[in-house]
N, CA, C and O atoms as a GROMACS GRO file, in nm:
protein
  260
    1UNK      N    1   2.896   9.364  31.697
    1UNK     CA    2   2.896   9.462  31.589
    1UNK      C    3   2.758   9.524  31.576
    1UNK      O    4   2.657   9.454  31.587
    2UNK      N    5   2.753   9.656  31.553
    2UNK     CA    6   2.624   9.722  31.537
    2UNK      C    7   2.551   9.674  31.413
    2UNK      O    8   2.428   9.680  31.408
    3UNK      N    9   2.622   9.626  31.314
    3UNK     CA   10   2.558   9.576  31.192
    3UNK      C   11   2.475   9.450  31.218
    3UNK      O   12   2.391   9.415  31.136
    4UNK      N   13   2.498   9.383  31.330
    4UNK     CA   14   2.426   9.260  31.362
    4UNK      C   15   2.298   9.287  31.443
    4UNK      O   16   2.224   9.193  31.472
    5UNK      N   17   2.271   9.412  31.478
    5UNK     CA   18   2.150   9.443  31.554
    5UNK      C   19   2.027   9.413  31.471
    5UNK      O   20   2.019   9.449  31.354
    6UNK      N   21   1.930   9.348  31.533
    6UNK     CA   22   1.805   9.316  31.465
    6UNK      C   23   1.690   9.364  31.552
    6UNK      O   24   1.610   9.285  31.602
    7UNK      N   25   1.682   9.495  31.569
    7UNK     CA   26   1.578   9.556  31.648
    7UNK      C   27   1.563   9.700  31.603
    7UNK      O   28   1.653   9.755  31.539
    8UNK      N   29   1.451   9.762  31.635
    8UNK     CA   30   1.432   9.901  31.594
    8UNK      C   31   1.534   9.991  31.664
    8UNK      O   32   1.554   9.982  31.785
    9UNK      N   33   1.597  10.077  31.586
    9UNK     CA   34   1.698  10.168  31.641
    9UNK      C   35   1.669  10.309  31.592
    9UNK      O   36   1.649  10.332  31.472
   10UNK      N   37   1.666  10.403  31.685
   10UNK     CA   38   1.651  10.544  31.654
   10UNK      C   39   1.771  10.617  31.713
   10UNK      O   40   1.798  10.609  31.832
   11UNK      N   41   1.842  10.688  31.627
   11UNK     CA   42   1.954  10.769  31.672
   11UNK      C   43   1.911  10.914  31.656
   11UNK      O   44   1.866  10.956  31.550
   12UNK      N   45   1.927  10.990  31.764
   12UNK     CA   46   1.880  11.129  31.765
   12UNK      C   47   1.998  11.221  31.794
   12UNK      O   48   2.077  11.196  31.886
   13UNK      N   49   2.008  11.324  31.716
   13UNK     CA   50   2.106  11.429  31.739
   13UNK      C   51   2.036  11.564  31.733
   13UNK      O   52   1.931  11.579  31.670
   14UNK      N   53   2.096  11.660  31.800
   14UNK     CA   54   2.053  11.798  31.783
   14UNK      C   55   2.120  11.856  31.660
   14UNK      O   56   2.227  11.810  31.620
   15UNK      N   57   2.059  11.954  31.602
   15UNK     CA   58   2.111  12.020  31.482
   15UNK      C   59   2.253  12.074  31.502
   15UNK      O   60   2.334  12.074  31.410
   16UNK      N   61   2.282  12.121  31.623
   16UNK     CA   62   2.411  12.180  31.653
   16UNK      C   63   2.502  12.087  31.734
   16UNK      O   64   2.602  12.131  31.791
   17UNK      N   65   2.468  11.960  31.738
   17UNK     CA   66   2.543  11.859  31.812
   17UNK      C   67   2.674  11.830  31.740
   17UNK      O   68   2.673  11.799  31.620
   18UNK      N   69   2.786  11.839  31.809
   18UNK     CA   70   2.914  11.808  31.744
   18UNK      C   71   2.923  11.659  31.711
   18UNK      O   72   3.009  11.618  31.633
   19UNK      N   73   2.835  11.579  31.768
   19UNK     CA   74   2.831  11.435  31.738
   19UNK      C   75   2.740  11.402  31.620
   19UNK      O   76   2.721  11.284  31.589
   20UNK      N   77   2.685  11.502  31.555
   20UNK     CA   78   2.592  11.478  31.443
   20UNK      C   79   2.655  11.392  31.333
   20UNK      O   80   2.590  11.298  31.287
   21UNK      N   81   2.777  11.420  31.288
   21UNK     CA   82   2.836  11.332  31.185
   21UNK      C   83   2.850  11.187  31.234
   21UNK      O   84   2.829  11.093  31.156
   22UNK      N   85   2.886  11.169  31.359
   22UNK     CA   86   2.897  11.034  31.415
   22UNK      C   87   2.763  10.965  31.423
   22UNK      O   88   2.754  10.844  31.400
   23UNK      N   89   2.658  11.039  31.456
   23UNK     CA   90   2.524  10.983  31.459
   23UNK      C   91   2.480  10.935  31.322
   23UNK      O   92   2.419  10.829  31.308
   24UNK      N   93   2.512  11.014  31.221
   24UNK     CA   94   2.478  10.974  31.083
   24UNK      C   95   2.554  10.848  31.044
   24UNK      O   96   2.497  10.756  30.983
   25UNK      N   97   2.683  10.843  31.078
   25UNK     CA   98   2.763  10.724  31.044
   25UNK      C   99   2.711  10.600  31.117
   25UNK      O  100   2.699  10.493  31.057
   26UNK      N  101   2.680  10.615  31.245
   26UNK     CA  102   2.630  10.501  31.322
   26UNK      C  103   2.499  10.450  31.264
   26UNK      O  104   2.480  10.329  31.248
   27UNK      N  105   2.407  10.541  31.232
   27UNK     CA  106   2.279  10.500  31.176
   27UNK      C  107   2.298  10.428  31.043
   27UNK      O  108   2.226  10.333  31.012
   28UNK      N  109   2.395  10.472  30.964
   28UNK     CA  110   2.422  10.409  30.835
   28UNK      C  111   2.477  10.267  30.850
   28UNK      O  112   2.464  10.185  30.760
   29UNK      N  113   2.539  10.239  30.963
   29UNK     CA  114   2.596  10.107  30.986
   29UNK      C  115   2.495  10.004  31.037
   29UNK      O  116   2.521   9.884  31.031
   30UNK      N  117   2.381  10.051  31.086
   30UNK     CA  118   2.281   9.962  31.144
   30UNK      C  119   2.167   9.944  31.044
   30UNK      O  120   2.096  10.040  31.014
   31UNK      N  121   2.148   9.823  30.994
   31UNK     CA  122   2.041   9.801  30.896
   31UNK      C  123   1.904   9.842  30.953
   31UNK      O  124   1.865   9.799  31.061
   32UNK      N  125   1.834   9.927  30.878
   32UNK     CA  126   1.700   9.969  30.918
   32UNK      C  127   1.696  10.078  31.024
   32UNK      O  128   1.587  10.120  31.063
   33UNK      N  129   1.810  10.124  31.071
   33UNK     CA  130   1.810  10.228  31.174
   33UNK      C  131   1.754  10.358  31.119
   33UNK      O  132   1.767  10.388  31.000
   34UNK      N  133   1.694  10.433  31.205
   34UNK     CA  134   1.643  10.565  31.171
   34UNK      C  135   1.732  10.669  31.238
   34UNK      O  136   1.780  10.648  31.350
   35UNK      N  137   1.755  10.779  31.170
   35UNK     CA  138   1.832  10.889  31.228
   35UNK      C  139   1.746  11.014  31.218
   35UNK      O  140   1.690  11.044  31.112
   36UNK      N  141   1.738  11.087  31.327
   36UNK     CA  142   1.659  11.209  31.328
   36UNK      C  143   1.740  11.322  31.389
   36UNK      O  144   1.825  11.300  31.476
   37UNK      N  145   1.713  11.442  31.342
   37UNK     CA  146   1.782  11.561  31.390
   37UNK      C  147   1.678  11.658  31.445
   37UNK      O  148   1.580  11.690  31.378
   38UNK      N  149   1.700  11.704  31.567
   38UNK     CA  150   1.610  11.800  31.630
   38UNK      C  151   1.668  11.940  31.606
   38UNK      O  152   1.781  11.970  31.645
   39UNK      N  153   1.590  12.023  31.542
   39UNK     CA  154   1.633  12.159  31.510
   39UNK      C  155   1.654  12.242  31.636
   39UNK      O  156   1.591  12.220  31.739
   40UNK      N  157   1.744  12.337  31.626
   40UNK     CA  158   1.773  12.434  31.732
   40UNK      C  159   1.812  12.369  31.863
   40UNK      O  160   1.778  12.418  31.970
   41UNK      N  161   1.884  12.258  31.855
   41UNK     CA  162   1.930  12.189  31.975
   41UNK      C  163   2.073  12.142  31.955
   41UNK      O  164   2.120  12.127  31.842
   42UNK      N  165   2.140  12.120  32.066
   42UNK     CA  166   2.276  12.069  32.063
   42UNK      C  167   2.279  11.924  32.107
   42UNK      O  168   2.187  11.846  32.078
   43UNK      N  169   2.385  11.887  32.178
   43UNK     CA  170   2.405  11.748  32.219
   43UNK      C  171   2.299  11.700  32.318
   43UNK      O  172   2.264  11.582  32.318
   44UNK      N  173   2.249  11.788  32.402
   44UNK     CA  174   2.148  11.749  32.502
   44UNK      C  175   2.008  11.782  32.451
   44UNK      O  176   1.928  11.845  32.521
   45UNK      N  177   1.979  11.737  32.330
   45UNK     CA  178   1.852  11.773  32.266
   45UNK      C  179   1.730  11.729  32.348
   45UNK      O  180   1.626  11.794  32.342
   46UNK      N  181   1.743  11.622  32.422
   46UNK     CA  182   1.630  11.577  32.505
   46UNK      C  183   1.602  11.674  32.619
   46UNK      O  184   1.489  11.680  32.668
   47UNK      N  185   1.702  11.748  32.663
   47UNK     CA  186   1.684  11.848  32.769
   47UNK      C  187   1.658  11.987  32.711
   47UNK      O  188   1.584  12.066  32.768
   48UNK      N  189   1.720  12.016  32.598
   48UNK     CA  190   1.706  12.148  32.536
   48UNK      C  191   1.571  12.166  32.468
   48UNK      O  192   1.513  12.275  32.472
   49UNK      N  193   1.520  12.060  32.407
   49UNK     CA  194   1.391  12.064  32.337
   49UNK      C  195   1.311  11.939  32.374
   49UNK      O  196   1.284  11.855  32.289
   50UNK      N  197   1.272  11.927  32.503
   50UNK     CA  198   1.208  11.803  32.549
   50UNK      C  199   1.078  11.768  32.476
   50UNK      O  200   1.053  11.650  32.449
   51UNK      N  201   0.996  11.866  32.443
   51UNK     CA  202   0.870  11.834  32.374
   51UNK      C  203   0.898  11.779  32.234
   51UNK      O  204   0.833  11.684  32.192
   52UNK      N  205   0.994  11.837  32.164
   52UNK     CA  206   1.029  11.788  32.030
   52UNK      C  207   1.087  11.647  32.039
   52UNK      O  208   1.055  11.561  31.957
   53UNK      N  209   1.173  11.625  32.138
   53UNK     CA  210   1.232  11.492  32.157
   53UNK      C  211   1.124  11.390  32.187
   53UNK      O  212   1.122  11.281  32.129
   54UNK      N  213   1.033  11.423  32.279
   54UNK     CA  214   0.925  11.330  32.315
   54UNK      C  215   0.836  11.298  32.195
   54UNK      O  216   0.799  11.182  32.176
   55UNK      N  217   0.802  11.399  32.114
   55UNK     CA  218   0.720  11.374  31.995
   55UNK      C  219   0.791  11.279  31.899
   55UNK      O  220   0.730  11.188  31.844
   56UNK      N  221   0.920  11.302  31.880
   56UNK     CA  222   0.999  11.219  31.791
   56UNK      C  223   1.003  11.074  31.838
   56UNK      O  224   0.982  10.982  31.758
   57UNK      N  225   1.030  11.053  31.965
   57UNK     CA  226   1.036  10.917  32.019
   57UNK      C  227   0.899  10.850  32.012
   57UNK      O  228   0.890  10.732  31.980
   58UNK      N  229   0.794  10.925  32.042
   58UNK     CA  230   0.658  10.868  32.035
   58UNK      C  231   0.626  10.824  31.892
   58UNK      O  232   0.570  10.716  31.872
   59UNK      N  233   0.661  10.907  31.793
   59UNK     CA  234   0.639  10.869  31.652
   59UNK      C  235   0.717  10.743  31.618
   59UNK      O  236   0.665  10.655  31.549
   60UNK      N  237   0.841  10.735  31.664
   60UNK     CA  238   0.922  10.616  31.637
   60UNK      C  239   0.859  10.492  31.698
   60UNK      O  240   0.850  10.387  31.633
   61UNK      N  241   0.815  10.503  31.822
   61UNK     CA  242   0.755  10.388  31.889
   61UNK      C  243   0.623  10.344  31.824
   61UNK      O  244   0.586  10.227  31.830
   62UNK      N  245   0.554  10.438  31.762
   62UNK     CA  246   0.431  10.405  31.690
   62UNK      C  247   0.458  10.356  31.548
   62UNK      O  248   0.366  10.320  31.475
   63UNK      N  249   0.586  10.354  31.509
   63UNK     CA  250   0.622  10.308  31.375
   63UNK      C  251   0.597  10.410  31.267
   63UNK      O  252   0.584  10.374  31.150
   64UNK      N  253   0.590  10.536  31.304
   64UNK     CA  254   0.559  10.643  31.206
   64UNK      C  255   0.683  10.704  31.143
   64UNK      O  256   0.670  10.785  31.051
   65UNK      N  257   0.802  10.668  31.189
   65UNK     CA  258   0.925  10.715  31.123
   65UNK      C  259   1.021  10.600  31.108
   65UNK      O  260   1.131  10.617  31.056
   0.00000   0.00000   0.00000
């Protein structure tokens, strides 16, 4: 069960991702999970906005979000 995860979790969606509602629900089910949305991107936000995605992941890994 995702509720049993005990590790840092970041869920990322693009603003126009049809999976955005599912990403929000999944993040809500995982204690302490972070959910972030990349503006002006769809489902492939890491390819559509790679610099924004990289900045977001770097901030997460540094514990800043």
